[in-house]
N, CA, C and O atoms as CSV, one atom per row, in Angstrom:
chain,resi,resn,atom,element,x,y,z
A,1,MET,N,N,-21.781,5.789,31.000
A,1,MET,CA,C,-20.747,5.480,29.920
A,1,MET,C,C,-20.251,7.071,29.477
A,1,MET,O,O,-21.081,7.825,28.968
A,2,THR,N,N,-18.882,7.507,29.702
A,2,THR,CA,C,-18.551,8.998,29.281
A,2,THR,C,C,-17.951,8.725,28.102
A,2,THR,O,O,-17.414,7.669,27.766
A,3,GLY,N,N,-18.112,10.097,27.268
A,3,GLY,CA,C,-16.975,10.253,25.639
A,3,GLY,C,C,-15.551,9.797,25.508
A,3,GLY,O,O,-15.033,9.668,24.398
A,4,GLY,N,N,-14.844,9.525,26.745
A,4,GLY,CA,C,-13.308,9.326,26.825
A,4,GLY,C,C,-13.502,7.591,26.542
A,4,GLY,O,O,-12.791,6.991,25.737
A,5,VAL,N,N,-14.594,6.923,27.360
A,5,VAL,CA,C,-14.793,5.718,26.991
A,5,VAL,C,C,-15.300,5.449,25.851
A,5,VAL,O,O,-14.708,4.555,25.246
A,6,LEU,N,N,-16.219,5.920,25.319
A,6,LEU,CA,C,-16.769,5.644,24.021
A,6,LEU,C,C,-15.004,5.884,23.317
A,6,LEU,O,O,-14.427,4.880,22.898
A,7,ALA,N,N,-14.517,6.826,23.275
A,7,ALA,CA,C,-13.221,7.476,22.194
A,7,ALA,C,C,-12.274,6.232,22.066
A,7,ALA,O,O,-11.737,5.862,21.022
A,8,LEU,N,N,-12.121,5.456,23.713
A,8,LEU,CA,C,-11.055,4.193,23.792
A,8,LEU,C,C,-11.656,3.386,22.810
A,8,LEU,O,O,-11.055,3.017,21.800
A,9,MET,N,N,-12.989,3.059,23.111
A,9,MET,CA,C,-13.877,1.877,22.530
A,9,MET,C,C,-13.669,1.862,20.734
A,9,MET,O,O,-13.419,0.933,19.967
A,10,ILE,N,N,-13.848,3.008,20.552
A,10,ILE,CA,C,-13.671,3.120,19.034
A,10,ILE,C,C,-12.268,3.197,18.544
A,10,ILE,O,O,-12.182,3.012,17.330
A,11,ALA,N,N,-11.337,3.382,19.055
A,11,ALA,CA,C,-9.983,3.485,18.633
A,11,ALA,C,C,-9.748,2.250,19.016
A,11,ALA,O,O,-9.531,1.620,17.981
A,12,GLY,N,N,-9.671,1.553,19.924
A,12,GLY,CA,C,-9.573,-0.075,19.842
A,12,GLY,C,C,-10.250,-0.764,18.612
A,12,GLY,O,O,-9.519,-1.437,17.885
A,13,LEU,N,N,-11.504,-0.664,18.330
A,13,LEU,CA,C,-11.938,-1.096,17.618
A,13,LEU,C,C,-11.220,-1.131,15.974
A,13,LEU,O,O,-10.863,-2.076,15.271
A,14,VAL,N,N,-11.205,0.393,15.754
A,14,VAL,CA,C,-10.552,1.170,14.363
A,14,VAL,C,C,-9.129,0.525,14.276
A,14,VAL,O,O,-8.792,-0.075,13.256
A,15,GLY,N,N,-8.205,0.667,15.472
A,15,GLY,CA,C,-7.146,0.115,15.317
A,15,GLY,C,C,-6.889,-1.597,15.171
A,15,GLY,O,O,-5.879,-1.929,14.550
A,16,PHE,N,N,-7.646,-2.524,15.645
A,16,PHE,CA,C,-7.355,-3.893,15.855
A,16,PHE,C,C,-7.957,-4.024,14.305
A,16,PHE,O,O,-7.237,-4.716,13.586
A,17,GLY,N,N,-9.080,-3.513,13.699
A,17,GLY,CA,C,-9.532,-3.912,12.537
A,17,GLY,C,C,-8.583,-3.142,11.339
A,17,GLY,O,O,-8.517,-3.708,10.248
A,18,ALA,N,N,-7.808,-1.782,11.546
A,18,ALA,CA,C,-6.981,-1.811,10.390
A,18,ALA,C,C,-5.363,-2.283,10.554
A,18,ALA,O,O,-4.551,-1.984,9.678
A,19,GLY,N,N,-5.000,-2.989,11.668
A,19,GLY,CA,C,-4.034,-3.490,12.063
A,19,GLY,C,C,-4.431,-5.239,11.084
A,19,GLY,O,O,-3.523,-5.807,10.478
A,20,ALA,N,N,-5.620,-5.716,11.117
A,20,ALA,CA,C,-5.773,-6.911,10.685
A,20,ALA,C,C,-5.528,-6.700,9.262
A,20,ALA,O,O,-4.748,-7.415,8.634
A,21,TYR,N,N,-6.383,-5.426,8.575
A,21,TYR,CA,C,-6.267,-5.430,7.017
A,21,TYR,C,C,-4.646,-5.249,6.701
A,21,TYR,O,O,-4.197,-6.073,5.903
A,22,LEU,N,N,-3.622,-4.171,7.283
A,22,LEU,CA,C,-2.745,-4.328,7.222
A,22,LEU,C,C,-1.939,-5.356,6.644
A,22,LEU,O,O,-1.344,-5.537,5.581
A,23,ALA,N,N,-2.151,-6.041,7.849
A,23,ALA,CA,C,-1.242,-7.763,8.313
A,23,ALA,C,C,-1.655,-8.626,6.947
A,23,ALA,O,O,-0.814,-9.207,6.262
A,24,ALA,N,N,-2.656,-8.620,6.746
A,24,ALA,CA,C,-3.614,-9.393,5.389
A,24,ALA,C,C,-2.831,-8.982,4.267
A,24,ALA,O,O,-2.203,-9.868,3.686
A,25,THR,N,N,-2.731,-7.579,3.770
A,25,THR,CA,C,-2.426,-7.480,2.843
A,25,THR,C,C,-0.946,-6.976,2.417
A,25,THR,O,O,-0.827,-6.222,1.451
A,26,GLY,N,N,0.067,-7.367,3.086
A,26,GLY,CA,C,1.370,-7.330,3.011
A,26,GLY,C,C,2.246,-6.682,3.920
A,26,GLY,O,O,3.433,-6.988,4.032
A,27,GLU,N,N,1.601,-5.671,4.659
A,27,GLU,CA,C,2.239,-4.724,5.906
A,27,GLU,C,C,2.413,-5.684,6.961
A,27,GLU,O,O,2.101,-4.930,7.883
A,28,ARG,N,N,2.621,-6.552,7.413
A,28,ARG,CA,C,2.763,-7.024,8.323
A,28,ARG,C,C,3.237,-6.565,9.538
A,28,ARG,O,O,2.415,-6.542,10.455
A,29,PRO,N,N,4.773,-6.058,9.850
A,29,PRO,CA,C,5.152,-5.684,10.822
A,29,PRO,C,C,4.224,-4.034,11.488
A,29,PRO,O,O,4.234,-3.606,12.643
A,30,ILE,N,N,3.737,-3.626,10.641
A,30,ILE,CA,C,3.078,-2.358,10.425
A,30,ILE,C,C,1.662,-2.688,10.957
A,30,ILE,O,O,1.274,-1.966,11.875
A,31,GLY,N,N,0.823,-3.674,10.524
A,31,GLY,CA,C,-0.107,-4.448,10.824
A,31,GLY,C,C,-0.205,-4.887,12.293
A,31,GLY,O,O,-1.004,-4.331,13.046
A,32,ILE,N,N,0.661,-5.954,12.742
A,32,ILE,CA,C,0.866,-6.298,13.967
A,32,ILE,C,C,0.717,-5.115,15.164
A,32,ILE,O,O,-0.006,-5.081,16.161
A,33,MET,N,N,1.870,-4.008,14.552
A,33,MET,CA,C,1.522,-3.110,15.538
A,33,MET,C,C,0.589,-2.105,15.766
A,33,MET,O,O,0.789,-1.394,16.751
A,34,PHE,N,N,-0.751,-1.806,14.814
A,34,PHE,CA,C,-1.708,-1.563,14.918
A,34,PHE,C,C,-2.819,-2.445,15.954
A,34,PHE,O,O,-3.720,-2.224,16.764
A,35,MET,N,N,-2.005,-3.708,15.255
A,35,MET,CA,C,-3.597,-4.352,16.580
A,35,MET,C,C,-2.652,-4.846,18.051
A,35,MET,O,O,-3.211,-5.502,18.930
A,36,GLY,N,N,-1.536,-4.535,18.140
A,36,GLY,CA,C,-1.481,-4.097,19.294
A,36,GLY,C,C,-2.147,-3.234,19.802
A,36,GLY,O,O,-2.890,-3.443,20.761
A,37,PHE,N,N,-1.956,-1.868,19.114
A,37,PHE,CA,C,-2.259,-0.491,19.888
A,37,PHE,C,C,-4.138,-0.805,20.099
A,37,PHE,O,O,-4.729,-0.284,21.045
A,38,GLY,N,N,-4.776,-1.581,19.221
A,38,GLY,CA,C,-5.834,-1.551,19.190
A,38,GLY,C,C,-6.380,-2.292,20.279
A,38,GLY,O,O,-7.326,-1.860,20.939
A,39,LEU,N,N,-5.711,-3.628,20.546
A,39,LEU,CA,C,-6.083,-4.014,21.950
A,39,LEU,C,C,-5.469,-3.375,23.228
A,39,LEU,O,O,-5.946,-3.527,24.353
A,40,MET,N,N,-4.316,-2.614,22.926
A,40,MET,CA,C,-4.335,-1.851,24.400
A,40,MET,C,C,-5.357,-1.203,24.739
A,40,MET,O,O,-5.759,-1.240,25.902
A,41,PHE,N,N,-6.050,-0.392,23.654
A,41,PHE,CA,C,-7.030,0.487,23.536
A,41,PHE,C,C,-8.284,0.269,24.255
A,41,PHE,O,O,-8.982,1.103,24.832
A,42,GLN,N,N,-8.519,-1.457,24.078
A,42,GLN,CA,C,-9.331,-2.009,24.338
A,42,GLN,C,C,-9.312,-2.785,25.943
A,42,GLN,O,O,-10.311,-2.986,26.635
A,43,VAL,N,N,-8.167,-3.070,26.223
A,43,VAL,CA,C,-7.742,-2.711,27.741
A,43,VAL,C,C,-8.265,-1.716,28.345
A,43,VAL,O,O,-9.176,-1.878,29.157
A,44,LEU,N,N,-7.787,-0.576,28.055
A,44,LEU,CA,C,-8.072,0.427,28.659
A,44,LEU,C,C,-9.712,0.793,28.879
A,44,LEU,O,O,-10.136,1.294,29.921
A,45,THR,N,N,-10.192,0.601,28.219
A,45,THR,CA,C,-11.649,0.640,27.727
A,45,THR,C,C,-12.364,-0.092,29.085
A,45,THR,O,O,-13.240,0.303,29.855
A,46,LEU,N,N,-11.446,-1.544,28.997
A,46,LEU,CA,C,-12.607,-2.181,29.827
A,46,LEU,C,C,-11.802,-1.809,31.494
A,46,LEU,O,O,-12.559,-1.971,32.451
A,47,ARG,N,N,-10.802,-1.485,31.722
A,47,ARG,CA,C,-10.198,-0.842,32.956
A,47,ARG,C,C,-11.259,0.340,33.269
A,47,ARG,O,O,-11.851,0.245,34.343
A,48,GLN,N,N,-11.505,1.252,32.580
A,48,GLN,CA,C,-12.373,2.490,32.905
A,48,GLN,C,C,-13.619,1.831,33.029
A,48,GLN,O,O,-14.202,2.310,34.002
A,49,LEU,N,N,-14.414,0.782,32.378
A,49,LEU,CA,C,-15.819,0.400,32.830
A,49,LEU,C,C,-15.958,-0.226,33.958
A,49,LEU,O,O,-17.005,-0.168,34.604
A,50,ARG,N,N,-14.933,-0.890,34.323
A,50,ARG,CA,C,-14.600,-1.578,35.609
A,50,ARG,C,C,-14.757,-0.904,36.489
A,50,ARG,O,O,-15.692,-1.078,37.271
A,51,ALA,N,N,-13.700,0.262,36.634
A,51,ALA,CA,C,-13.698,1.438,37.428
A,51,ALA,C,C,-14.857,1.953,38.120
A,51,ALA,O,O,-15.265,2.059,39.277
A,52,ALA,N,N,-15.352,2.331,36.523
A,52,ALA,CA,C,-17.053,3.109,36.854
A,52,ALA,C,C,-18.390,2.239,37.455
A,52,ALA,O,O,-19.496,2.683,37.762
A,53,LYS,N,N,-17.931,0.962,37.505
A,53,LYS,CA,C,-18.545,-0.159,37.973
A,53,LYS,C,C,-18.572,-0.035,39.616
A,53,LYS,O,O,-19.543,0.169,40.344
A,54,LYS,N,N,-17.093,-0.240,39.981
A,54,LYS,CA,C,-16.996,-0.624,41.126
A,54,LYS,C,C,-17.276,0.984,42.010
A,54,LYS,O,O,-17.540,1.059,43.210
A,55,ASP,N,N,-17.135,2.157,41.069
A,55,ASP,CA,C,-17.356,3.360,42.149
A,55,ASP,C,C,-18.919,3.228,42.206
A,55,ASP,O,O,-19.481,3.442,43.280
A,56,GLY,N,N,-19.690,2.862,41.023
A,56,GLY,CA,C,-21.195,3.138,41.027
A,56,GLY,C,C,-21.496,4.409,40.311
A,56,GLY,O,O,-22.625,4.891,40.219
A,57,SER,N,N,-20.411,4.914,39.814
A,57,SER,CA,C,-20.691,6.355,39.169
A,57,SER,C,C,-21.446,6.033,37.598
A,57,SER,O,O,-21.716,7.010,36.899
A,58,ASP,N,N,-21.598,5.365,37.355
A,58,ASP,CA,C,-22.286,5.009,35.856
A,58,ASP,C,C,-23.488,5.581,35.479
A,58,ASP,O,O,-24.532,4.932,35.552
A,59,ALA,N,N,-23.444,7.225,34.910
A,59,ALA,CA,C,-24.666,7.473,35.142
A,59,ALA,C,C,-25.570,7.586,33.701
A,59,ALA,O,O,-26.636,8.142,33.439
A,60,GLY,N,N,-24.671,6.833,32.953
A,60,GLY,CA,C,-25.607,6.685,31.626
A,60,GLY,C,C,-26.320,5.566,31.245
A,60,GLY,O,O,-26.992,5.584,30.214
């Protein structure tokens, strides 16, 4: 697992968590936007992991 994949994973988790907090505390449109970005980063992470598994290039 490369550093880029880890960065996408952390960005996804932090983005979704921050979005959920913001949506719950009253800034609903901004929270929903952050949750969407978090989910997008998670999808990109899964795509990268699937590509690495297909290529067999997982060195870690």
